[in-house]
Steps between C-alpha positions, in 0.01 A plus 500: 500500500675625808511879496857505632640322196588764243530471125867457414491463121596767248669755725808702422722412680385136524388352831786432737574163657383643833164602352452158344593318821270727702209418269583128521514518880164682514348236271628213717376678814155543348485145370626337821326728748831553682655841547801332657508120484580283800847349521373167371356670187774758445707292255208414274367859523836649393539238226160603362598869507825421317327288235220750439751784476700298245189426296393863522838624373471252212147616421590870509806451280303307237182709478479727197308819436488779248389751765729769630662420836313634801636773719513412870423852616196527272369162618554603863306823444213303342495262798491790746208653311312168503561471876385856560179434305447170678579600857440875491 
């Protein structure tokens, strides 16, 4: 999985539309190999981002868990620690 796509499920507050669209855009970029598509591919690229964001919102709203919601600051601290251990 692309390291730039973050887990968005089970956070309090829930993932914002911007976070979901950003993850969808990163996914389409990774899948297509384009960071910024050419003009001829721009419409289909943006349509894919929109559709994946829609499906992602649907997925996130329908997933269920009994676990406590995650705290963004705690998860960020864990990620920083992992990066420090990995990269020194």
